[in-house]
C-alpha positions in Angstrom: 0.0 0.0 0.0 1.5 3.4 -1.0 2.4 5.9 1.7 1.2 9.5 1.0 2.5 12.8 2.2 -0.4 15.2 1.3 0.0 18.9 2.0 -3.2 21.0 1.9 -2.9 24.6 0.9 -5.6 27.2 0.6 -7.2 30.3 2.0 -8.6 30.3 5.5 -12.2 29.0 5.0 -11.4 27.0 1.9 -12.2 23.6 3.6 -8.7 22.3 4.4 -9.7 21.0 7.9 -12.9 19.4 6.7 -11.0 17.6 3.9 -8.2 16.5 6.2 -10.6 15.1 8.8 -12.6 13.3 6.2 -9.5 11.7 4.7 -8.4 10.5 8.1 -11.9 9.2 8.9 -12.4 7.3 5.6 -8.8 6.1 5.0 -7.3 3.9 7.7 -3.6 4.5 8.1 -3.9 8.3 7.5 -2.9 10.8 10.2 -3.8 14.5 10.2 -1.2 17.0 11.3 -2.4 20.5 11.8 -0.3 23.7 12.1 -3.2 25.5 13.9 -3.5 22.6 16.4 0.2 22.8 17.2 0.1 26.5 17.6 -2.9 26.2 19.9 -1.2 23.6 22.0 2.1 25.5 22.2 0.9 29.1 22.5 -2.9 28.9 23.3 -3.9 30.4 19.9 -4.0 29.2 16.3 -2.6 32.6 15.1 0.9 32.6 13.8 3.5 33.1 16.6 6.9 34.7 16.8 8.4 31.3 16.8 7.0 29.6 13.7 10.3 27.7 13.2 9.6 25.7 16.4 6.0 24.9 15.2 7.1 23.8 11.7 10.2 21.9 13.0 7.9 19.9 15.4 5.5 19.3 12.5 8.1 17.9 10.2 9.5 15.6 12.9 6.0 14.3 13.6 5.4 13.8 9.9 8.6 11.9 9.4 7.9 9.7 12.4 4.5 8.9 11.1 5.8 8.2 7.6 8.6 6.0 8.9 5.9 3.9 10.7 4.1 3.5 7.3 1.3 5.9 8.1 0.1 8.3 5.3 0.0 11.9 6.4 -2.3 14.8 5.5 -0.9 18.2 6.6 -3.6 20.8 7.4 -1.9 24.2 6.8 -2.5 27.3 4.7 1.0 27.0 3.1 0.8 30.0 0.8 4.6 30.1 0.2 6.8 27.7 -1.7 9.4 27.6 1.1 6.7 26.2 3.4 5.3 23.8 0.8 8.8 22.5 0.1 9.5 22.0 3.8 6.3 20.1 4.3 6.5 18.0 1.1 10.1 17.0 1.3 11.0 14.1 3.6 14.0 11.8 4.1 11.6 8.8 4.3 11.8 6.7 1.2 9.0 5.5 -1.0 6.6 8.2 -0.1 4.3 9.8 -2.7 3.8 13.5 -2.1 1.2 15.8 -3.5 0.2 19.4 -2.8 -3.6 19.8 -2.8 -4.6 23.4 -3.4 -8.2 24.1 -2.3 -9.8 26.6 -4.7 -12.9 28.7 -3.8 -14.2 31.7 -5.5 -13.3 35.0 -3.8 -16.9 36.0 -3.0 -17.6 32.6 -1.4 -14.4 32.8 0.7 -15.2 36.3 1.9 -18.7 35.2 3.0 -17.4 32.1 4.8 -14.7 34.1 6.7 -17.2 36.8 7.6 -19.5 34.1 9.0 -16.5 32.8 11.0 -15.6 36.2 12.3 -12.3 36.5 10.5 -12.9 39.3 8.0 -9.8 40.3 6.0 -8.2 36.8 6.0 -8.6 36.5 2.2 -6.9 39.8 1.6 -4.0 39.0 3.9 -3.6 35.5 2.3 -3.6 37.0 -1.2 -0.7 39.2 -0.4 1.6 36.3 0.5 0.3 33.6 -2.0 2.9 32.2 -4.4 2.2 30.1 -7.5 3.4 26.5 -6.8 6.8 25.6 -8.2 6.7 23.7 -11.5 8.3 20.6 -9.9 5.6 20.2 -7.3 2.9 17.6 -7.9 -0.3 19.7 -7.6 -3.9 18.7 -7.5 -6.6 21.5 -7.6 -9.4 20.8 -5.3 -12.5 22.9 -6.1 -14.7 23.7 -3.2 -17.3 26.4 -4.2 -20.2 24.1 -3.4 -21.1 20.6 -2.1 -21.1 19.3 -5.6 -17.7 20.8 -6.4 -16.3 19.3 -3.1 -17.7 15.8 -3.7 -16.4 15.7 -7.3 -12.9 16.9 -6.2 -13.0 14.4 -3.3 -13.8 11.6 -5.6 -10.9 12.5 -7.9 -8.5 12.7 -4.9 -9.6 9.4 -3.4 -9.3 7.8 -6.9 -5.7 9.2 -7.0 -5.0 7.7 -3.6 -6.1 4.3 -4.6 -4.3 4.4 -8.0 -1.1 2.5 -8.7 0.0 5.2 -11.2 2.7 7.5 -10.0 1.1 11.0 -9.7 4.4 12.6 -10.9 3.6 11.7 -14.4 2.1 14.8 -16.0 -0.1 12.9 -18.4 -1.7 11.2 -15.4 -2.4 14.4 -13.6 -3.6 16.1 -16.7 -6.3 13.6 -17.1 -7.2 13.3 -13.4 -7.1 16.8 -12.1 -10.2 18.9 -12.5 -9.6 22.1 -14.5 -11.7 25.1 -15.3 
């Protein structure tokens, strides 16, 4: 059975935590690691701290320990920058398939979701630091504007997880990843 290192990236309110929890619930052997949970545990708040290096170093140690014990990992994190994505995707553990899953939601939908959550301005802040993923990163776009979008994207992702085809092959991703 393949071992996966999945890094979720997307705006606050894009559905990363819901997706991560569902993957763990429906796929035995998957573990969820959350940057927000670590921050809350360490500092009492999910907001970024002055010591982000400690948070991310602990996260990568936990990831590598889980992967070395043959658990797949889904990392629940906004990861808007390529340095963060690279840190979370790269591991010394062998025979691990890695993929960056970018959750995509229309701006008006995101603004509404974050207003309902009491975190107005999160989309604008995230947009300022967002970087286009590096060309060497295996990326899947996960559309989440509606329940229908979410379920379609989830089906494609779980189909990818059960496939024996290496996701690094561009022709594979080109046929499997929803585009608009």
